[in-house]
C-alpha positions, 0 to 999 in steps of 0.5 A: 433522503433522495439518491443523486447518483452511484459512484464506482470503486474498482479497488476493492469492488464497491459502490458509493451512494451520493445522496441529499439529506436535509438539503446537505450532500452526503455519501455512503460506501458499500463494500462488494468484496465478494463480487467476482466473475461469477457473481449472479448480478440480479441476486446482488442487486436484490440483496442491496436493495433490501439492505439499503432504503436509498436503492429503490426499484426506480434505480435498479437498473442503474445499479445492475448496469454499475455491477456489470461495469464492476464485473467486467473490470474484474474479468479484464484485470484476471491474471491471463493473457495480459503481458507488459512491455517496457515502456520507459526507462527513467534514468533518474538520480546520480545515486541509488534509488530508495523508494517509488510511488504512483499517484492514483491516476498512474500519470506520475510517479515519485522517486527517492534517492541517496542524492538527497532528492525526490523527483516527480515524473510524467509516466507517459513521456518519462519527463522529469517534472519536478525535483524536490530539493531541501533535504540534507541526507538520503531521501528514504521514503516518498508518498502521495496524499491519496486520492487527491495527490496534490501533496508529496510526503518525503521522510529523510535520514536528515531526521525530518519530513517535508510535505510539498505541492506536487504541481510547483514543487514548493515546500509547504512544511518541515516536520522536526523533532526526531533524533534519528533518521526518518524511515517512513513517512505516510499521509492519513487517509484525508491528508490532514495528518502525516506520521513518521517512524524513526530510527530514534525509537519513536513514531510522530503524528504531525499537522500536514500544512503547518508541521506542527507536532501533534503527538510523539509515540513512545513505548517501542524499545528499538528503531520504528521501521514501519507504520500504517494508518487504518485506510478509511478513517486514519484515526488508528495507527500501527507501528512495526519495530526491531524490537519484535513488536507491533504497536497500535495507537489511537491518533486522537490520544498520544498513549498506546492502545496495545502491543502485539507480541509474539515474534522473536526478532525484528519486524520488517513490515506491518499492514491493515487489511481494507476494513482494519479488522486484521493486521498482518506482520512479517518478521525476520524470525521466519514467520508472518502472523495475522492479527485480529485488530479488534480482539488484539490477538494473533489468530494465525502464524505462518512459517513455511520456510526457515528464512527470513520474512522480508515483507507481507501484504494484503490484497486489496479486498483484505481476504488474502495475504502474501509474504516475501522471504530471503530464500527467494519464494513468495506465498499466498494465504488465505486471511483467515484463522486457518490461513491455508496456503493457496500458492507458492511462488518459486523461481527467483535465484536470490531473496525477494524483498517486495511483494504486492497484489495487482489491484483486482488481486489476480496477479502477484509482483515480486522484486528480487536481488536477482535483478528481475521482477516477476508477475505470477498467478496469485491462485496457481503460483504459475509465473506468468512473465519475468521483467528483466533488464535491470543491471542491479538488485530490485528493491521496489515495485508497484502496480498503478490503480488501474493495474495497467502500468508497473513501476520497478526501481533498482540499485542501478539508479534507474526505474523502468516503467512497464505497460 
């Protein structure tokens, strides 16, 4: 084996080793989830050199340079000193929006709408690049196939999902089979499959390019409103339902692997952490739960308020989780068995429906029905900035992969791009 080069992964921090083995080029990912501004890079490099035969003394200098670059990125994306300013207002659709998403480069974004279309926008210029037309009802879910982002998936209330080419707007495949509205559609990490969740109480797996149904996942007794593939391989899938349960599936077979029970009301969101070892769920029963995905048991429950939990998510490294509640608060917890509260964010006047970490994890973004988005220090809970200007409830927000751009989507039919 011979090492060819190092590749950096900023979020979460890591290095990919590109090497040759018997003439074939291969790669190996090394997670550096504990790397921070205070890390001793010489110690980190020594540990990696001891653990990985591909890292020799000859490339030790290059490794330390890579680690220094990662550390500088973490320092640059810390929670202090950075403010966002309005860059563009996208007057997007004739009816309210439903969802938004960035591509990995942060140069394009998607908007879905009640007007039955999905639009692709140039984030820099604010120009509309493509309108994806063909659905016969609300386009409720939109997303790119990371990291390539040459395809777009849309899920619609017309009971179908579609895959489109992002450069031409051509519809590649249409996925039929649901008897109820499709509320979530998502690409598997390697892009070969699309999973959908529907109000018909099922989830389905499709071939991306042909639209052929691969599996139908049955077992939920109420609407399936959330799903996610495991972030790395896409061989595992979780679904959350209004029946109060989370189901775990192996995408290679059709039968359910496990059911996670404990919530007493509808699930509002479910998510894997980075290495798929943990699952977080939010529920209208006023709690969020942390689950051991391998042991398939609940390891912690948080019920900080009597309000409904409307969203929950992990940071990129999977070490912390955040919750959003109908009482206008958001909270950050350690993602472990203690689930100790790190910070409480108070300031919104109405419910918080969406919460997400910045890529480096130093900031938390919250979207509220009070027509504002707030940026918080995720460690102290202090509000860093209020993004105001929308004329309607804000239901979606997102950071770009680089963390330098934010998009906010409102019921006032507009998106705002902040930099």
